[in-house]
C-alpha positions, 0 to 999 in steps of 0.5 A: 711151088711153081718151079717144081711144077714146071720142072716136073712137066719138063722131066715128064716131057723128056722122059716121054721122048727118051725112055723108049730107047736104051741108048738114051739111058744117060738122059732118061736116068738123071731126068727120072731122078730130077722128076722124083726129087721135085715131085717129092719136094713139092709134096713136102712144101704142101705138107709143111704149108699146113702143118708144124715143121718138126724141129729135129733135123734128119740125115738119112743119106746112107739109105741109098745103100739099101737099094744097092744090095738087091740090084746086085743079085737081080741085075742079070735077071733083067737080061733074061726077062723079055722086055725087062727094060720096060718092066724096070721103068714101070717099077721105077715109076711105082717106086716114086710112090714108095719114096713119097710115102717114106718122105711124108712119114718121116716129115712128121717126125723130122725136119727136111728143110735143112741144108741136107734136104737135097741129099736126103730126098735124092738118097731116098729116091735112089734107094727105092728106084733100085729096090722096087725094080729089083724086088719086082723082077725077082718076083716076076722070075720066081712066081709064075701063073702059067706052065713053062712053054718052049719057043724057037727063035732065030739069033740074028747076031751075037757079040762079045762085050767088054767091061771092067769085069772082063768079056761077056757073051751075048746073043741077040734076037727078036721076040714075038713082040717085035722087040730086040733082046740081048741075053748073056750066055756062057762062052762055050755056048757062044762058041757052039752057035752061029749067027742066024742059028735057031735055038730053043728057049724055055719061057715062064710067064711071071706074075707081073706078066713078063716072060722070063727065059729059064733055059736056052739050048740049041734046037735039034736039027 
């Protein structure tokens, strides 16, 4: 148990210094998974210390694919959510609670203390760390408690990014919160605008408190 507590503390420390910067995702994501695993594992050890361990083993690794389905449909919504990166992380931390409840519930019927313990816990953690943020960002997009509003913004740069699916076209701007945002746009719109141009965006305040960009168009001269 002491090992779990130490690794949880180390994980939280690393996340504190890395989570603010998108460029450190290669550090923050695996660190978050380590935090999730050792937190759930610690909880299991406490439970098994005071209860009878069920005899039936469990193999639930395929559950991680449940989390992959909604993330496919909501991935673009993160780009169009102002500070969507931070919304993702808030919901990811909430997902640990869902993982813990699921694991503790299953532990009443199945034995996690087998050679598949690591894989089972990680699979559940991955599932909920993808599922809960995906559901959250879709809820924030579709449920709003304020009227839509329009805002003029200045594009400080635009760029073309290449991935395995081809070229993607982005505009970059600063928000009222002084954060840098990048939004994926169509090729035609990309070619019709210039750097430092003013565009008009239509925003809706989602129920989770984050603005969602409903529409982008060129501002009238």
